[in-house]
C-alpha positions in Angstrom: -5.4 -33.6 23.4 -6.3 -33.3 19.7 -3.9 -34.5 17.1 -1.9 -32.0 15.1 -3.1 -31.5 11.5 -1.1 -33.3 8.9 1.3 -31.4 6.6 -1.1 -32.0 3.7 -4.0 -30.5 5.6 -2.0 -27.4 6.6 -0.9 -26.8 3.0 -4.4 -27.4 1.5 -6.3 -25.0 3.7 -6.8 -21.4 2.7 -4.5 -19.1 4.7 -5.8 -16.0 6.4 -4.3 -12.8 4.9 -4.6 -9.5 6.7 -3.1 -6.1 5.7 -2.3 -3.7 8.5 -0.7 -0.2 8.6 2.5 0.0 10.6 1.8 2.0 13.8 4.2 0.8 16.5 8.0 0.3 16.9 7.4 -3.5 17.0 5.5 -3.4 13.7 8.2 -1.2 12.2 10.8 -3.8 13.2 8.6 -6.5 11.6 8.5 -4.5 8.3 12.3 -4.1 8.3 12.8 -7.8 9.0 10.6 -8.8 6.1 12.6 -6.4 3.8 15.9 -7.8 5.0 14.6 -11.4 4.4 13.6 -10.5 0.9 16.1 -8.1 -0.5 19.3 -8.6 1.5 18.9 -12.4 1.6 17.8 -12.9 -2.0 19.3 -10.0 -4.0 23.1 -10.2 -4.7 23.3 -6.7 -6.0 21.6 -5.0 -3.0 23.7 -3.7 0.0 22.3 -2.9 3.4 22.7 0.9 2.6 20.9 0.5 -0.6 17.9 -1.1 1.1 17.8 1.1 4.3 18.5 4.6 3.1 16.7 6.8 5.7 13.3 7.0 4.0 11.8 4.4 6.2 11.2 7.0 9.0 9.4 9.4 6.7 7.2 6.8 5.0 4.1 4.7 5.5 4.4 1.0 5.6 1.8 -1.7 5.1 2.5 -5.3 6.3 0.7 -8.4 5.0 0.2 -11.1 7.6 -0.4 -14.7 6.7 -2.0 -16.5 9.6 -0.6 -13.8 11.8 3.0 -14.1 10.6 4.6 -11.0 8.9 4.8 -12.0 5.2 5.0 -9.0 2.9 5.6 -5.3 2.9 5.0 -2.2 0.8 6.2 1.3 1.4 4.5 4.5 0.4 6.0 8.0 0.2 3.9 11.1 -0.1 4.6 14.0 -2.4 2.5 17.1 -3.1 0.8 15.7 -6.2 1.4 12.0 -6.1 2.1 9.0 -3.9 5.0 6.6 -4.6 4.8 2.8 -4.1 8.1 1.1 -3.5 10.0 -1.6 -1.6 7.4 -4.2 -2.4 8.6 -7.5 -0.9 7.1 -10.9 0.1 8.9 -13.6 2.0 9.6 -16.6 -0.2 7.4 -19.1 1.7 4.4 -16.7 1.4 5.0 -15.4 -2.1 1.6 -15.6 -3.9 -0.7 -13.6 -6.0 -3.1 -13.3 -3.1 -0.6 -11.6 -0.8 0.7 -9.3 -3.5 -2.9 -8.4 -4.5 -3.8 -7.6 -0.9 -0.8 -5.3 -0.5 -1.5 -3.5 -3.8 -5.2 -3.1 -3.1 -4.6 -1.7 0.4 -1.9 0.7 -0.7 -3.9 2.1 -3.6 -7.0 2.4 -1.4 -5.0 4.2 1.3 -3.7 6.7 -1.2 -7.2 7.2 -2.6 -8.6 7.9 0.9 -5.8 10.4 1.5 -7.1 12.3 -1.5 -4.4 11.3 -4.0 -5.4 10.8 -7.7 -2.0 9.7 -9.0 0.2 6.9 -7.7 3.6 6.1 -9.3 6.0 3.2 -8.9 8.6 1.1 -10.6 8.0 -2.6 -11.4 10.1 -5.5 -12.4 9.3 -6.7 -15.9 7.6 -9.8 -14.6 5.1 -7.9 -12.5 4.1 -5.2 -15.0 1.0 -7.1 -16.1 0.1 -7.5 -12.5 0.1 -3.8 -11.9 -1.9 -3.3 -15.1 -4.6 -5.4 -13.6 -4.9 -2.9 -10.8 -5.3 0.0 -13.2 -1.6 0.9 -13.8 0.0 1.8 -17.1 3.6 2.0 -18.2 4.7 5.6 -18.1 8.0 5.3 -19.9 10.8 3.0 -21.1 12.5 0.6 -18.7 15.1 2.2 -16.4 18.4 0.5 -15.5 19.0 1.2 -11.8 21.1 -0.3 -9.1 18.2 -2.5 -8.1 17.9 -3.9 -11.6 15.9 -3.0 -14.7 12.6 -1.5 -13.6 9.5 -0.3 -15.6 7.9 3.0 -14.5 4.2 2.5 -13.7 1.6 5.1 -13.0 -2.0 4.7 -11.6 -4.7 7.3 -12.2 -7.0 6.6 -9.2 -10.7 6.9 -9.9 -12.8 8.2 -7.0 -14.4 5.7 -4.8 -17.2 7.4 -2.8 -17.7 4.2 -0.8 -14.2 4.5 0.6 -14.4 8.2 1.4 -11.6 10.6 0.8 -9.8 13.5 2.6 -9.9 16.6 0.6 -8.5 20.1 1.6 -11.0 21.4 4.1 -13.3 22.8 5.3 -10.8 23.6 7.9 -12.3 24.8 11.2 -15.4 22.7 10.6 -15.9 20.5 13.6 -16.7 17.4 11.6 -13.7 17.8 9.3 -11.3 18.6 12.2 -12.5 15.4 14.0 -11.9 13.4 10.8 -8.2 14.5 10.3 -7.2 13.8 13.9 -8.2 10.2 13.7 -5.5 7.5 13.4 -4.0 7.2 10.0 -5.9 4.8 7.7 -8.7 4.4 10.3 -10.8 7.4 9.4 -14.6 7.4 9.9 -16.0 9.1 6.9 -19.6 8.4 7.8 -20.6 12.0 8.7 -18.5 13.6 6.0 -19.9 11.2 3.3 -23.5 11.9 4.3 -23.3 15.6 3.4 -25.4 16.6 0.5 -23.6 17.7 -2.7 -23.4 21.4 -3.1 -26.0 22.8 -5.5 -24.5 24.9 -8.4 -26.9 27.6 -9.7 -27.0 28.2 -13.4 -27.2 31.7 -15.0 -30.9 31.1 -15.7 -31.6 30.6 -12.0 
């Protein structure tokens, strides 16, 4: 039997970080457990009913796993013209720039693939510069809310052809219909992306 690695060896190695979309009841329970560990355990001004207010069943959640252990969470809610990022939390033992960056990148890319061009959110003052690194900008003065003082942030998402995107239609087209029935966040854009761009005729032509 091989010896267990020393504590120093464990702490010095680079952890494996994976971001996954919540799809099952078990994964949903993991997401709620992370939220409870972060907000209910660490925030004195947050009650259970503040944190779990019913929106969790009409939202999309992404979980960050560190070496397979649920470590961080971000929630997205979808409106007609924008997506909303909220409930960003990372367990204390896993709190790092790498985990937060993984969640932010995955959430923004998911919104972009769903066709959104605007993503909004509210950040703690100490994380405003972080969100600016990901293309965000402050959209107003700090707001005093029950969760504390938060800064409104907005992202104008540039298009990323390499990621693909779901636009409105062409409905009834077999390729488009096969795209939109695929599992959320696991779309295969290969055939859609290979389509040639439409040619726009000028008046002279």
